[in-house]
N, C-alpha and C positions, 0 to 999 in steps of 0.2 A: 756622276752617271745617273741617268734617270732610273727610277725604281722599276718602271715597266720593262726595262732591259734585263733585269735580274730574273731570269727565267725560272730558276729554282724557287725563289720566293713567290713569284707570281703563281707558279703551279701549285704551291702549297696553299696559298690564299684562295685559289679557285677550286680546291679539292672539296669533295662532299662534306668533309668535317667542318670546314670554314664557310663555304658558300659565299665568298666575297665576289661581287661583280665589280671589276675594275674598269674605269673609264679614264683614258689618258687626256690630260689637259696641258696646254702650253705653260700656263702660269698657275701656281698653287699658293702663292704668297709665302714662299720659303719652306713650305711643308712638302714631305714626300707623299703622304696620304692625307686626304681630307675626308673625315668620316661624316661630319655634319657641319653646319655653319660655325659651331663653337669648338669643335674638336679636331685636332690634327695630330699626325704622327711623324716623327723624324726618325729616319733609319740611319744608324751610324755604325761603322765597323769598329768593334771593340778593340781589335788588335792595333788600330791606328789611333786610338784615343789618346795615349800619352803625348803624341805630337800635335793633336788637334783640339786640345781642351779649350783653349781660348776661343778658337773659331766656333766650336760647338756652343760655348756659352753665349757668344754674340748672336749666333743663329737662333738660339732659344729666346734670348732677350728680344730680338726683332719679331719673332713669331708670337711672343706673348702679347704684343699690342693688338694683334688681329684675332687670336684664338684664346678662349677662356681655359680650355683643357689641352695640354700638350703631352703626348705620350712619347717617350724616348725608347726606341727599340735598338738594342745593342746586338749587332750581328757577332755572335761568338764563334765564328768560323772564318777561314780565309776568304777574302773577297772573291778570289777566282772561282770558288765553289758556287757562288751565287749566280754565275752566268751560264752554268751548265744545266741542262734539263734532263740529264741522264739519271735514272734511278737504278743503282746497282747494289745488290746485297752481298755479292761475293768479293767486291773490291774494297779492301780495308786500307784506309789511308791514315797515317799518323798526322795529327794536327797539333799545333802548339797549345799548351794549357792556357786558356784565356784569362784565368783569374789569378795571374801571378802577382807578386808584390808591386811591380810597376803599374799594372792595370788597376789594382785597388787604390794605389796612390793617386792615379789620374782621376778615378771616380770621386775620391775624397776632395781633390782639388776642384773638380767640376761643381760638386755640391757647395763648396766654400765660395766659389765665384758667383754661383746663383743666389746664395744667401746674401752676399754683399750687394749684388745688383738689385735685389728686392728692395 
């Protein structure tokens, strides 16, 4: 899913606190956000990380040929929340704890895969 379609994230980036001006492109060389010619960001849902560790490691490895600096942004909330633009302070929703033992194990596995790929 294209980053520009994640309305909540786009709204937060365009807020006065961040003042990010986003421009949509068809091809970004595997990155979700390109900040300058040497820096890119990849946005990954943390809750899906245990099942996508190898895919993310491959994506980082491919992006490393083009970008000197790669930032990994882990979305620590359900992906469905990224597509809503509503801001509600009265609506309290329970979300799963993002840093459970399986998540921490997946992060360790990702680090190990990246060290081996280096």
